[in-house]
N, C-alpha and C positions, 0 to 999 in steps of 0.2 A: 491551614485549609483554605482561608480567604487569600492567602499571598498564591496559593496553586490557582485557585481560580482566575484571579486577576492576569496571572502569567498566561492560563491556557485561553483567556479570553482576547488578550493582547496578542498571542501567538495567531490565533483564529484571524484576526483582522488582519494583522499583517501578511501572514501566508495566502488569504483569499485575495486581499488587495495586490498580492504581486501578480497572482496567476491571472486573475481578472484584467489588470491592468495591460500585461502581456498579450492575453488572448485578442482584447478589443483594440488595442494597439495595432494588432497583425491585421485585421479590418482596415482601421483608421489610415494606415501606412500606404497598403493597397490602392484603397479608394482613391487615395490623392493621387498616386502615381496613375491611376487609370483616368484622370481627370474627373472624378466625380466629386460632386459638390456636398461636403460633410457640414449637416446642420448642429449635430449636439454629440459631444464625447462623452457618456455618463459612467463613472464607475460607482456600483451600488444602485439600489432601486430606493422607490419611495420618494418623497418630497426633498428636493436639493437643501443640503445643508450649506453648500457653498456652491455659488457658481461666477464664472465670469466669462466675458467675450474674448477670445485672444484677437491678436493682429490678423489673422488668416480668416476671422469672421466666423470661427467654430464656438459654437458655446459650451464650455467646460464645465461638468457638473461633478459632484462630489455629493452621493447620496447616503443615508444611514443604515441600510439595509446591504450589508457586503457579500452578498450571495450571488452576484452576477454584476452584470452590466452591459450597455449596448453602444453602438454606434448609430445614429439616425443620418441617413442620407436621403437628398433631393430625390423623389421618384422611385424611392424605396416600396413604398406600399401601391405603387401601380402594378396590379399582378398582370393584365391582360395587355401585352403589347399592342393590339389593335386599338386599344381605346385608352389611351394614356392621357385623358382630359385633366388629370391632376397638375401636371407640369408644364407650365406656361411654354410657349412657342419658342420664346427668346431664350428660354434655358434648358431646353432639351438635349442640350452639347454637354452639359454637365451633371445630368439625370442619370440615376443608376438604371433604370428600367429602359434607357435607349442606349445603353452601351452593349456591346457586341459579347454574345453568349461567353465567350473565352472569358472575358474580362469580368463577368458577373460571376462566373465559376472561381476566378482567381481571388475575388475580392473574399467571396464567402469562405472559401478554403483557408485563407490566410490566418483566420482565427486559430483553429487547430494547430496549423503549421507553426505557428508562433510559439506554441505550447512545447510541441516537440524540439524546436529550436533552442528554447528556455532550457529545457531538460538536458540537452547535449551539451549547452553552454556550461551548466551546472557539474554535470558531470567530467568535463574538461577542466574545471576549477578545482575539483575535488581531486583528479588524477595529477594535476601538478603542483598542489599545494599538500595533500596528504597521502597520495598512492594508493595503492591497495593493501590493506592490512588484514591479517587473520591468522587463525589458527590451522595448521596444516590438519586436513581431513583423515587423519590417523585415529583408529577405534580404539577407545580405553579399554572398553568389555562389551559383552553382547550377552542378554539376558537369556537366562535358560526357557526352554519351550516358545523361543520366539522365532518370527520369519528370518530373523538374521542367522540365528543359531541354526535353523534348518538347512538354510543355504550354505553352511560352512564357512562363515564369517568368524573371525576370532580376532583376541587383542593384539594390537601392532600392525594389522592389516591397515593400507591406505586406499581410501577411494580415489582412484586417479579420474573417474570419468562417470556420469550417470546419462545412460542411455545415448552414449557416444560424446556426449558434451563435456569437455574438460572441466574438472574441477580442482582450483588449487588451494581454495581455503573451504571451510566449512559452510560459508554463507552461500558458497556455490553450489553445494551438494544440497542444500535446503530449498534454495530457489529452483534446481532441476527437478526435483522431488515435488514440489508443491505442485509445478505444471502437470502431474499425473493425477491431482485431486479429483476423485469421482470416477476414475477409469478402471477398466477391468483388462486383464493381461498380464504380461511379465515386466517388471523394473529392472533394466539389464544395469550391474554396475561392474566396471572394469577394476580389479583390484590387484593391488602388488602386495603378495602376502608377507608377512612378517618372517615366515620361516623359508623362503623360497625366493630366487630373483627372477623366477618365471611368471609373468603377469597374466592373469586368468580371467575370464568373464562370469560373472555369477547372475543367474536369472530368479529374480524374485517373484512368486505370484500374486496378483492384488486383483482384490472384488469390489468394485464401487468403492474404490479406497478413500476413507474418511469423508466421504460425501456429505455428511450430515453435520460435521463437527464445525464450529466457530472459531476454534483456536486449535488448529492441526498442527500435530509437530510430527512430521513424517520419519525424521529420524529415530526419534522413541519410538514412535509407533511400531516400526520395524524391530525394534528391541536393541537397537544399538546405543553405546553409551560413550558420550563425548566427552573429553577433557573438561572437567568444570572446576570452578572455584569451591572450595571447602564449605561444608556444610557448617558454617558457624554463625552464632546467633550474635547480631550487634544490639537487638533490643526487642523487649517482648511489650505488648500492649496491655495496659491495666484492665483486669476483669477478665481476659481472654483465657483460651483453655489452656495456653504455654504458661501463662503465669500460675494459672489454678495447678496445673502439674509440677510445678517447681521448677521450670527452665529459668537460666539465668542469662543475663548477657555476658558473653565470653565464652559460654560451653561451645563445643564444636561435637555435632552428631556422629555417634561411631557405629551404633547398628539399631536397627529395629526389628523386635522377634525375631533375633539371631541373622538378620539379614544385613551384612556390610552395606552402610550407605558410601557411595563412592564420590557424592558431591552434592550442591546444594540443589540442582535439577533433580536427582534422583530422590531428595529428601523430600521436596515440594510433590513429587508424585506421589510418594507413599503418602504422604498427609492427605492429599486430594482425593485418593483411592480408598480411605479409611474413614469415613463420616460415622460418628459415634460408636466407633471401634477402640476397644483398650489395647492400647499398645506400649510394650514394654520397652522404652528408649534407653541406650546406653549412650552417656555423654562424658566427652573428655573435660574436665574441670580440675584446674590447678595442678595437673600433672598427674591428677587420679581418676579412674573410672566412677562413675554413679549410674544408678539404674532409676529412672523415672518413669511413672505411669502418665500417659497422655490420652486423652479421649478427644480427637478433633471435632469441630462444632460442624453440623450439617448446614450447608449453605447452597440453596437451589439456583442455578442458573437459567439462562432464559431458553434454552433448549430443553428443559424440563429435567435434566440431570441433578443429582445432588454431588457434592464434593465437600469434602472435609477441608477446615481451616482452624488454626490454632492462634492465629495472632504473633506473631513473631517477624521478625527483620532481618535480612541476610547482612554479615558483615561486609561491606564494600571492600573488594580489592580485585585487582585487574590479572587477568591471567598470564600477561607478561610478566608479571611480576614472581611467577610461582613455576612457569614452565621455562625448560630449558631453550636455548636460542635455534636448535633444529628443529622443534617445533611449532616457530613461529615464521611466519610468511611476510613478505614486505616487498612491493615492487613500486617501484618508483619511474616517473616517467618525464622526459621533457616537454616542453610546449606543444611540439610537433608529433611526437610520438604519443601523446596524450588523446590526439582527435581522434583516431581510429577507434580505439576502446570505448571513447565517449558516445560515437555513433552504435557501435556494437551494444553497449548496454540499453541505451535507450530503445533500440530496435527490440532487444529480448524483453525488456519491460513492457511494451507496446504489444506484442505478442500474447504475453502474459496475461495482461489484462484483459485484452479482446477475447482470450480463450476462457477467461474466467467468466466474462459476461456469457457467451455461449453456452458455459455448462451450468450456470444457474438459469438460462433460459430453458434449456430442455431438462432442467431438475438433475443434473449430475452433481451439482454441489448445493448447499444450501444459500437461499437467498438472505439468510441471516448474517449473513457475511457483508451486504451492503450497509453502508457507514454513512451518516447523516453528519453536519456541523458539530454536534455536541461531541462525537467521537472524534473528528477532526481536530477540534479544539483542544481535547485531554493529549492526542498523540503529538499534536504539532507543540503544546507545552512543555510534555515530557522530553521530546527530541529537542527543544531548545536549552534545556538543562544539561542534556548530556553532552553538547558542543556543538560547534558550528558544522563541522562534517556529518555529524548524523542528521541534524537539522536540515542542511541543504540536501542529503539523500533523500528524506521524505519529501521537501518540496520539488525534488526532480519527479519522484514517484507520484506525486497528486498532478503535477503537470503533464507528465503523461496519461494520468486518469481522464483528465479534462479533455486532453487534445483527442483521446480514443473514443470516449462517451460523445463527443460534440459532433464525431464521424458517423455514430450511427445513423441509419435511413429513417430516423423518425421525425415527421414534420414537427416545425417548432425549433428543433435543433439545425445546427449549420448542415448536418448530414440529409437532414430531410429536403432543405433547399437544392442541396446537391443532386440529389435523387432525382428532384424537378428537372434540373438543367440537363442531367443526361436524357431523361426521357424527350426532352425539348430538343436536344440534339439528333434523337432517332426520328421522332414524327415530324420534326421541322415546323414545329410551331409550340408555343407555350403550353404547358398543361391547363386545361380547363379551370375557369375561377372556381366553379363549384367543386372540382375535384379536391382544390387547394383547400376549400373551405373546409370540407370533409376530413382531410387530412389533417388541417388545424385542430379541429374539434378531436378528434382522434389523438393527436400528438400531446394534447393538453391534459388528456384523460390519463395518458401513459405517465407522463411526466408526473403529474400531480399523484398519482397511485405509487410510483418510484419514491417519491418523496416522503408522502406518507409512511410508507414501508423504511425508509430510512429512520425516519425519526421515530418509531414506533422501536426500531432496533437499538437505536440509542438510548431510548428511556429503559428498555428491557434491559440493558447493561448496567444500567445506573441502579436499579432494584434489586 
């Protein structure tokens, strides 16, 4: 537990350190190219833990609170161009406030752009080093009385596209479906049937689809079963319901109340859906089947729902070890070929993040999906232990999120300043200082509210 905490904290510091440094370096680099005098480059907030003055005259600061940073430029606080008394006359040529509008716009926009460029670079590295690896989106089975069953999907069907977007592996299917969260209408699947060579399109009706869920699983919600690792037990927690029911390490779950268990995910779903219910569980143990009686413990989630838990850990095994080669997809890229998919993935994830923000604002999906530093630390720590490629993917997604959120037209954020500059370009004069002051107060209130909500969600997940 202590080791996991240390890993999570270290991963949080490294992750935020990279993202903040890249973001602020974007502002810094463009400001220097535009001839603006930079006074301070700070990574982190609070009293400086370490600072030094470089040969370029810039004060470089490392502060202890890794939740952001800033670049302080000469004349940056001079808000009204007609009255820039804070900047000495002999330094106005290197003052931010005296630079042309397009240069000020470029300097502010450079931070978020740097985050997008980081994501593109990271995806490029992933593409040339690891490629795209995954499982073909072939349906293992369909639950009775599910949306998938009503649409006529069956075992062996392959999902070629979701809403017209090609899906090569299951991750693509999930991502495309997540883009429809909270929506009402028809989800279009392009299917290559198992019993025919004729490709067909299937429409599945959705209504405010999983809008209130904090851990949505769209594939499972439709009743589609994916290929999964076996429901084999590696360990049972002392005092848990699994131990009380006689479950042992090495057991493989065969069925529950007569229903065949087709994989670990299916087993987890059954347990979560059965708090305080007595379950007749058939397990395979030492080449023989045994019947156990398990009663999952009720656990309350932050959204008010109650799920079951028994305290058992999965036997770690890779799907690549148990699936035939034809079910596994692997795409390799050369250095040049890897550029286009890196741009495409960055664009797709940016649209997804922006669309999710819009849906949260208008209430289509739950604001409980907003995460703060505690959740980021946990996820960063977990992805760091899964492997470099998984961590890099998380870093790229977080960088995209930071870039998108900073471009929102909220005063205090880069997007708020860009909004002022666009208004200035139209009215041919700066936005009045009084309006900017009101905007600053509104922006601080909005950001403070978002931070409080993020921390609340974080602590709710821990309880």
